N, C-alpha and C positions, 0 to 999 in steps of 0.2 A: 365511483369517480376514480380515474386513473391517477396513480402517483407520479409525481415529477421524477424523471430518471435521475439517479444519483450514482456518482462514481467515487469509489474509495481508492485512493492510491497509497499503497504501503510499501516502503522499502524494507527489505529483509532486515532482521536483527543482526547484530554484530557477529561475524564469523571468526573462527580461529584463523590465525595467519597461516600462510602456506607452510606445510610441515616437511617439505622436502620435494625432490624431483618426481617422486612417484605419485604425489597427490595433485591431481589436476585442480584448477581453480573452481570448476563447477562442482567438485566433490567436497569442498571445504564445509565442515559442519558449524553449527552455531557454537559460540563460546559460552562459558558460564554467564558472562555479562550479557550476551545476546539473549539468553533464556530469561534473565531478569528483566531486560528491556521489554520483551514481548509480553511478559506477564502483566506489566503495567499498562501496556496498550490494550491488552485483552480486557482488563478491568474497566478501562475507559469505554470500550465498545459496549460492554454490558451496561455500565452506568448511563450511557448516552442513548441506549436503545437502538443502536445502529446494527442492523441485520441485513447483510447482503443476500441477494437471491442467487448469486453465482460468484464463484471465485475463479479467477484466471491466475495461474501461478507458473512462474519460470520453473524449468526442470532442474535447476541447481539444487544441491542438497540443502543449502542454507535457506532458500526460499521455501522448499517443501517442509523443512523443520519449523520455519516461522509459522506456516499455516497449521501444522500439527499442534504447536503450542497455543494457537488461537482457537482450536477446535471447540473447547468448552464455551467460548464466547460467540460461536457461530450458530445459526439455526440448525436444528437437527436435520440431517439429510441434504444440506445445501450442496449442490454439485460443485466439485473442485476439478477443474480442467488443468492438468499439468502439461505445459506446452514447451517444446524445445525452442521454438522461435522466439520466446520471450526472454531467453537467457541473454543478458547484456544487450537487449534490443534498444535501438535508438528511438527517440520520441516519435518520429514519423511512422516507424514500424508498429509501435504500440498503438498509435492513433488508428492506423489501418486495421489492426486487430479489433479494437473497440468498435469501429464502425460496422463490423460484421455481426455484432450482437443483435439478437432478435428483439424487436421492439416490445415484446411481451415480458422482457426481463427488466424490472424496474430499478434494480440496484446491483452493481457489480463491484467486487473487490479485486483490484489488480495488484499482485505481489511480484515485485521484480527488483531491478538494480538501477543504480546511478551510473552514468549521468542521465540516461534516458528518462527515468521517472521524474527527476527534478525538472528537466526541460519540458516534459509533457505537462506536469502539474502547473507550471508557470504559464506555459503557452496557452492553456485552455482558459485562463483568466483574462478578464478585461485588463488593459494596461494599468488602470488605476488601482487594481487589487494585487498586482504581481509582487509588490514589495512585502506582502504578508507571508510570502514563502521564500525567504532569503536564502535558505540552505535546505538540504534534505538529508539529514544525518540518518544513520541506521535506525530502523524502527520508527521513522517519521511517518505520519499519516495525514493525508489531506483528504477532505471530504468536499466534493463538488456537486452542486445541484445544477443540472443541465438547464439551459435556457432555450433549448431546442427540443422538440417532441420525440425525435427519432435518433437512435444511436448513429445512424448513417449520416446525420447532419452535424455530428460532433466535429469541432475544429477550433481554430484559434478564437479566443474571446467568446466562447459559447457556454461558459459555466460561471457560477457564482460560488465563491469559497464559503462553505458553511462552517468549516472547522479546519484547523491545522494544529497538530500536536506532535511533540517529540517526547520521549521518555523523560528528558530533563525538565521540560515545561510541566509535565504531569507530576513529576516528583516535587518540583518547587511549589506547585499549586496545593499539594497535599501535605507538604512539610516532611516527606519521607527522606530519610538520610540518603545521601548520594550513593554510598556503597550498596544500598539495597536495590538500586536500579541501574544507573549508568553515570558516566562522567558528564 
């Protein structure tokens, strides 16, 4: 039996602020707080049994480092495609890229940036579910089950929200002190 296609949308963890004129935005690395954030999200992936079959990642340093810090929570050998066009991409561009995914790929993790990710995550939901993703802070993860059989059919109101977490929500659920994860 074929699995229902699933999309995981992950915003990169918190990055260091710009450190001067010589550091371009796409070169900003994760901050110590960002590394703590993604550790919490990785633990959630493992505990939930969420295993993507493909990772699409923006070419920015902070997104690549986010994926690197998730590596132990991902299936061994999962393909990671680092793509320049995902850097600060708008929702329509992200959607166009997702529509190109082969239908044999049941689960995709998309790692990128706001505001495009938040707009995409909300727009894929039915209007009655959109309030469940009010913001998309750093290291936020939304899990969408597709209500269409093919990636090429993905569009507005074609997913059901299976999960939405942030490091803060995960911290509150486990009673972990704030300084151990995020603000």
